[in-house]
N, C-alpha and C positions, 0 to 999 in steps of 0.2 A: 536882202536874202543872204542866207548862209550856205555853206557847203561842207560836206565831208567826202572822204574817198572810201570806196568799197570795191574790192575785186578789180582794182585798176582804174575805175572810172569815178569822176567826181559826181556827187549827187547834190543838186541845188535844191534847197528847201526853204520854207518860210514858216515862221511861228507867229500866230496872231492871237491876241487875247490871253486871258487867264481863267482858270477854273479848276475845280476838283476833278472834272472829267475832261479827257482830251479826245477830240475828234481827229482821226488821221484819215485824210481823203486822198484816195489813189486814183489817178486818171487812167483812161484806157489807151489803146494803141494809137500812135501817131499824132496824139494831141499833147497837151501839157497842163500844168497846174492852174493856168489862168482860166481854164474852163470852170473852175470852182469859185471864181471870184465872188459871185453873188451869194454863194453859200458861206464863204468866209466872212463877208460883211454882215450877214444875218446872224451867224452863230458866235462870232468873236466877242461880242459884249457879255456873253454868258459862259463860254467855254474856252479852253485852250484849243486852238485849231491849227493843225499841222498839214501843210500840203508840200508836195515835192514833184520835181521833174524826174521821171525815171531816166536812167542812163540811155543815151541815144535819142532823147526827146528834150525839147525846150532848151533850157540853159545848162543842162547837165552834160557830162562828158561822153565821149564816144570811144575812149581808149579801152576797148574790150573786144575780144574775139568770140567769146561764147555768149550768145544772146538767148535767154530762155525765160519763161514765166517763173520757174523755180528760182532762177537767179534774181529776178525782180523781187520775189518774196524775200530773199536774203537782203536785198537793198532796203526794203521797208523795215525789216527787223534791225538793220544797222542804224537807221535813223531813230527808231524807238529806243535802242540801247544808248546811242549817243546823247539823246535828250533825257534819258532816264525817265521815260514816260510811264505813268501808272493810270489805271482806270481808263483804258483806251477803248474807244468804240471805233472799229474799223469800218470805213465806208469806201466801197470800191465800185467804180463804173466800168462796165464792159469787161475788157481784159483785166482791169483793175480789180474786179470782183474775184476772178480766179487767183490773182496775186494775194488778195487778203485772205482767201481760203488757205493758201499755202502758209501764211503767217499765223492764222488762228489755230491751225493744227500743229505747226512746228513749235510755236512759242506762245502758248495760251496764257501764261502767268500774268503778264501786264494787261491782258485784254478782258473786257467785260461784255462786249457786244459785237455783232456782225450784221452789216447792212449792205446788200447788193443793189445796184441801180441798173436797171434794164439789162439784166444778164440772167443766165440759167433758164432761158425760155424753153429749152429742151435738154435739160441737164443730164450729164452722164449717159448720153445716148448718141450713137454714131449717126452721121448723116445718112439719109436714105441713099440707096444705091444709085438712083437716078441723078443725084447731085455729085457723085464722085468724079465724073468726067469734067464737070464745071470747076471743081476744086483743083484738079490736075491742070486744067487750062490756066486758071488764075496763077498757080505757082509757077508754071512755065513762063507765062507772060510777065510775071514780076522779075524773072531773070533777064528777059530780053528788053523790056520797056517798063521799068519800074514806075516812073512818074505817071504815065497815062493809065497803066493798069491799076495802080493804087487809087487814083482818083475815080476811075470807073467803078471799082469795087465799092468805094464809099457812096457813090451816087446810086448804085443799084441795090446795095444791101442795107445801108444805114440811113439813107435819106429817101424821101419820096417827092413826087412832083408838087405836093402840097406844102412841103417844108418852106418856111419863109426864106427868101433869097439870101439875106445877109448871113443866116445860119448855114445854108447850103454852101455858099461861097467860102465861108471860113473853114468849114470841115473839109471841103474838096481841096482847098489850097493846102491845108495841113497834111492831107494824105498825099497829095502830089509831091510835096517837098520833104516828105519823111526820109530818114537816113536809110538808104537801101541795104547796106550790110547788116543792119539791125532788122529792117522790115521784112526781108525775105524769110529768115528763119522763124521770126516771131509769128507771122501770119500762117506759115506752114504748121507751126505748133498749135495755134489756136484751133485750126480745123480738126486736129487730132486730140484735143485736150479732154474730150469726153471720157477717155479711159482713166486719166488722172483724176477727174472729178468723181468717177465711180469709186475710186480708192479713198479720196479725201472726205467726201460728203458724210459717210457714216461715222467718221472720226471727228467731225466738227463738235466741239464741246459746248456749243452755245445754241440758243434758239436762232433759227435762220429767218432773217427778214429780207424780203426782196420787193423792190418797187418796180413794177412793170409798166412801160409805156405801151398803150394799147394799139399802136400802129401795127404791131405783131402780137399774136396771142401767146400766152404762156401755157405750157403743158405741165400740170401739177403732179402727174403720176410719178415721175422720177423723184420728185421731192418727197412724196408719201413713201416711196420705196426705200430711199437711201438715207434720209435724215432721221436721226435718232433722238433729237432734242426738240422736235416740233418745228413748225414753220408758219409764217404768215405772209401772204401776198397782198400788196397794196397796188392799186391801179391808178395810173395817171392818163388823161387824154393827151394825145400828141401825134405828130406826123413824122417823127424821126427818133433816132437813137440818143438824142441829146437833150433831156429834159432840163438840165441845168442852164441851157441857153434858151430853149423854147418856152418853158413853163417854170421859171425859177421860183416864183412865189409859191406855187402849189407844191413844188418839190420841197421847198424849205418847210412848209407846213407839215408835209408828210414825214419828212426826216425828224422834225421836232416831236411829232407824236410818237414815233418809234423810239427816239432817244429817251423820252420821258418814261416809256415802258421799260427800257433796258436799265435806266437809272433806278427806277423803283424796284425792279427785280434784284438788282445787284445789292441793294440795301437790305432786302429781306433775308437773303441767304448768305452764309459765310462763303468766301471764295472757294474753299476746298470742295464745296458741294456743287459747284458749277459744272 
């Protein structure tokens, strides 16, 4: 693995394979790039594949005081610049999908495609009023007992009783052991990020692809309302928020189908028309 420094923190990243198209895979909150290992193994024979640990996660640094999704977008852009990547397809899971939305809007020049994994189930829409007290309780409990609250949040919101135990244990442990000074502000921002999504989604200059795991439904109405370059929803069976662990072969097949579409579309039209 290699690393660069951005805004005070080191970013640990890995480059696998070679190809005219580069897949940049961005993980979600409190996990790390190793969640993508089965995608890297599948795609590296045909593409350049870049993964990274976001600062405060995995092997990356913690030397930062301002933790935000916008800041993580800047981190991903720093890796893209460092490696001088072109023909990039951004693939983001969970919070990583909001991060790649930041990237695609702020720096679309090297990008040819956008794929979200199990995110935007109710995009650009505030939480219902009855859930606000739960959010406030989570944020307060993260301040007083971060490990237990973080694990409980994962088990309640991201996993189900049907999730295979090895996956549930891995995710729960990663949430329990997440870095609290990063975790508290990031989770608080995740709950409020709908407003930022409402601003960014209409400005996304690419077709929007999302792969939804059907343990929770997706509401397509905001996608119809806010996206200006079209969208497609793909559905995967599953019991949790982590298809790369639970259903990697099906996820790989679905990603490959979307990547083929993006590649074909990018060859049809000049970049200026995207």
